[in-house]
N, C-alpha and C positions, 0 to 999 in steps of 0.2 A: 504494499499500500504506499502511496505518496504522502508524505507528510505535507499538510497544507499550512501556509503561513498566512498571517494578517493581510499581507499585500495581495496573495492570491484570492483570499475571501473578498477583499475590497474590490478587486478587479471583476469578479464574477458578479457580485451583488451590486456594483456601483455605489457603494456606501463608503466614501472617504477617499483620501489620496488624490482625487482630481481637483483641478481648480474649479471645475463646473460644480461639483459637489460642495466645495467649500464656499464658493460664491452664493450658491442657493441659500446657505444658512447664514449669509453675511459674515463669515469668518474672514474673507478677503474681499477687496473691492472689485476685483476683475476676474472673470472666467477665462480669459484668453490665455493660450499656451504661450510661453516664452520662446517657442521654437522659431518664431518668425513667420509662420503662415497666417498669423491673424485669425485663427480658428479657435472655438471654444474647446478647451481641454477636457474631452470626454474619454471614456474607455475606448470608443471606436477610434477616436483620434489618436490615442497613444497606440493601439494595436496597428493601425492601418497608415497614418499619415505623418505623425510627429518626426520632424527632421532630426531631433536629437536622438531618435532611436533607430536610425536607419541601419546600422550595423546589427543591432539585436534583432531587428525585424527580418533582415536578409537571412540571418541563421535560422529563424523560425520557419520563414517562408520556404527556404531550400530543404529543410528537413521534412516539411509537409508535402511539398512536390515530390520528393523522392519516394513518398509512400503511394504516389499515383494520384493523390487528391490535387484539386485546383487551389490557386490562392486568389482571393482569400476564401477560406472555408467559412460555412455559416458558424456563427459564434458557438451554438451548441456543439458543434464538432470539435471546436477547441477545447471545450471542458469535458468532453467525453472520449472521443476517438484519439485526439491528439494531446491528452491531458499531460502527459510526460513531457512533451515538447513545449506546451503552453506554460507548464510550471517553471521550466528552465528559462523561458523568455520572461516570465514574470520576476523570477529571482535576479536576472540580469539587469533589470531596471533600477536605476538609482532614482527613486521617487523624490528624494530630498533635492535633486538637481532640476526637477520638473517644476 
């Protein structure tokens, strides 16, 4: 069994860690990701678009494509079929830098 972290739980439930979540509860004044794309920092943005995570995303994408699946897979597949790879991706993200 894969040990789940607080970061993994936050990514799956969309509770915490993202600027979108923190802004919704008025913890921070802005929900934009500091990556430069001027997009709201959501879980989807972190997984699919954030320029600060290009290397981490490339590793995840390549691992998923090697299984014969397409990129991006439905979110449900990330947390079921590709859970080991997705967990590795989540562990590689420095959330304090986002």
